[in-house]
N, C-alpha and C positions, 0 to 999 in steps of 0.2 A: 383638341390634342388628339395627336395619333396614341394608337394602342403600342405599349412597348412591347418591343422586339424580344428576340429567346437569345440570350445571352450562352456563351459558352462555358465549359467546365472551366478551360484554363483560362478566361476572363475573372470567373469566379476564383479562382486559387491566386490569381494575381492580386486583386482585391483584397483578401483575406492578408495576402503576405504583407503589403504595403503598412496595412493596419497593424498587424504583430508584429512589425521589425521596424516601425516608425518614421516610415518615409520612403520614397521611391528610391533613393539610393542604396537604402538597407537592403529592400526588398530583392535591387537588382543585384546585387551581390548574394544573396541568399539562394535567388532560384539562377544564377550564372547566366544573367542576361545583361544588356546595357540599360542603362539608366531610361534612354528615349523609348526603348521597346516597351517599359514597363508604362511609361508617360502616355505613350500611343495607344497601350492596351487598357488602361484607365478609361482613357478619353473615348475611345469604342465602348466601352461597356457601358458609360453614362448616355452616349448616342443612342445605344440599343434600349436602353430602360427610359429614356426621356426623362433624365432627373439627375441631379447633380449629388455626388456620393461624397465628396472629398472638399474641404474649402480649403484653397491653395493660397489665400489672401496673406497667410504669415509663413515663414521661412519653412517650418513643419507643417505639412497638410494633416486636417484635421477633419474627423466626420462630421458630415451635417446630419440635421436630424431623421433626414429620409437615408443617409448611409448608416448611422448608429440601428435604425430599424432594419434596413434589409443585410445588414452584416450577420445577423443571426439565422436569416433564411440561408444566405451562401454559405455558411459554416455547415449547416444541416445538410444542404445538398452535396457537398464537399464530402461529408461523414459517411452519408446514406452511401456515395457511389465508392469511397473505400472502403466499404463493410461489402458492398457487393463485388466488389474486385477479390478483396480477402477470401469471402465464401468459396467464389470462380476457382482462386488459386487453390484451395484447400480441395475442393471436389476434383479439379483437374489431376492435381498430385496424389492424391490418395493419403495414405498415411505418412507420417512426417518422418524425416531423417531425423530429427532432433527436438527435443522438449526441455526448454529451461524452466526451472520452479523454485521460489523462493516462499520460505517456510519461518513464521514466526520464531523468536528462538524459544516460545515459551511451549510450544507445542512438544509435548511428550514424543522423547525421541523411539521409544518401544513401539508406539501406534505409527509414527513416521517410516520405520524399518518394517512394520509389517505390510504398509499400501505399496511401499517400492519394493519389496520381494513379489508381492501378486502381480504389479506393472510391469517387472521385468519378464515374469513367467508369460503374461500377455503379450507384451511387445518386446521380445528379443532383441527385434532389430533397429529399435529407437535409441539414440543416444540419449541418455537423460543428463542435464546438468543441473545441480542442487546448489542452492544459497539459502544461508540462514542470516536473519536480519531480525532488528528489534523495531515494534512499534509503527510508525510512519514509513520506517525505510523499505517494506516490504510492498505497500502500494505504491513508492517512489519509482522503484524497481520495474513494477510492470506497467505503470505510465508512461515512462520511458523505455519500454519495449526491449528491456535487457530481459524480462523473463514474459513468459506467454502466462503463467500461471503464477499464483500467489497464495498464500494460505496467512492471511492478515488477523492481528489481533486488535481488539478494541473498539473495533468500527472503524477504522482509522480514516480522518479525512481523505478524500479520495475524488478525481475528476469526476464530473456526471457522466460520462461515458462508460461508466464501469458497470459491469456485472458483477452482482454480489449474491453468494447463497449462504445462508447458514450453516455453519458446519459444528455444533457442539462448543463444548466450553472448557476452559481446564479451571479447576481449581486452587485458588493462590491463597497462601496462610501466612500470617505474620510469625516470623522465627527470632531466636536468637540461641547463644550458646549460653549453656547451664551456667558459665563463668559471668555473664552479664548482668548488670544490676536490674534490668528488667525482669530478668529470671525470678527475682525475689519478691517482687511486685503481686498483692493481692488480686485477683480477679473480681469483676472487669477491670481491666485497667483504661483510665481516661486519656480522653486524647492531649489533655495538656499534660501528662506524664510521658506519652510517647513524644511528644515535641521536643521535650528538653533532651531527648537521646541522640544519636548520631546515629541518621538513617543512610542504609544502602540502596541505592537506585540505578536500573540501568538506563544509561543514556540513550537519545535519540538522536540519530545523524540526520534524520529527515526534516527538510524545511518544512512537509506537509503537517508535521505535529511539533513544530520546534516552539518551546515557551509554552507548551501544554503540559502538565503534569499529570500522571495518573497514580493515585494512591500516597501521594507525597504528603507527609504530616509533620516530619522533622523541620525542625529551624535550620537544624544544619545537617549537609547530606554530602555523600562523595558520589558522585558520578561514575558510572563504570562502563566499559565497553562492551562486555561482555557479560552473561547470567554466570558461568563458572568463575570469574573472578568474585561476583558477587558471594557466591556459594562459597568459595575458600574463607574471606573476608568474617561471613558470619560465623563459621565454624572456627576461626580464631578469636572471636570475642569482640571484634572491631565494631561491631554497631549492629541493627537489627534491620529487617526486611522482610518484605513480601516474596515467596516464594513459591513456583509452582508444585502441587503436591508430590509429583511422581519424581521429583528431584530431592525431596527432604522425608519421604516416609522410611526409608531407610535408617537415616541420621537420627529421627524423631526415636526409632524403636530401640536403637543402640544407644540413646542417652547424649549423644553427640550433638544435639539442637533441641531445644524445647520451643513448643507451639504457644504462644500468645494470646489468651484471651482477652480482647480488647473491648472498649466500651462500645466500638463500632461493629464489632463481631468477628467472630474466631477464622473467618475464611471469608472469601468472596469469587465470584465467577467473571472468569476473562474470556468473552464469547471470542468466538473465532468464526471468520467467513472465508469463503473460496471465492476471490476476486479475478478477473481479466476484464481486458478492454474489449466495449461493446462492438467495436469497429474494426475488430482483429477474430476472425471465425477461428476457434479451436478445430484443427484435427482430430480425429479419429481417437490417438492416444491421447490427447488431451482432455476431450469430452470423457473419456473413461476415467482418466485420473482425477477430473472434477467430481465425478459421481462420487467415487469411492471417498474422496476425503468429506463429502455430504453426509454419506451412509456410513461412516466409519465409527463401530462403536466403541464409546470414551471409555467403557469399563477398563480401569487397567488390571492386565496379568499379575496374578502374583508374584509371580518371577521378575517381575518388573524393579521390585524393590530391595 
């Protein structure tokens, strides 16, 4: 048997497209080529490697055992080349013209303001686009390249090619209105008692964490689109829920909310991570902001409350 030849990067990308899009016709549409060109490219790749990659005995081609083994290699090569091209682009262009960032809604606004004020002073010519999302939606925006950098909470499930850096945590605490029945319960409040009362929960709009609940105990819950709505309903006495410390400290001090001391504890830590795609090299401004989030002092200033 002759030794395998040297496949081209284009052949590998076509192979990956056929698998990802479920056939030659779909891959042809995705790559803006004719189906015959796709078929010819795959045939040439199989000839180069001296092995059959796809079983064509059915209407929809399927991977052979050899194809399954070599698909991972093809993806690795394509990813490494994409990473090299991305790094070359960043090096050639120098400073970014624009940087898109998405931040978890639980991240303290006062700390975000502090970091972005320093960013603007350091990089006055870089246009910054800022988004806020909850749970897995942060990772999804980075995965889909809608944002280059993200600050995500709860170590949300993310693609394997993500770079992730620990960036502190937010203190979360269960609270309710002093008018709520739970405010009159003796501490520590058993989980069974909490379950009997309506819990207010920030909903997740991302398929990355769809169906996964974080800190949800109530048998009845209201799923809310943003943390501000949750805050307003808590103040109105319509339920109980976990809230970030920085959003409720003033309410606790002034008696608008009370802290619940539960059987599971009176607070929990919501970990934060700075994330970005490993195959997209950050430019100078992105690297600077990534490091700023990692090193940020999470001690809340007294004027934050």
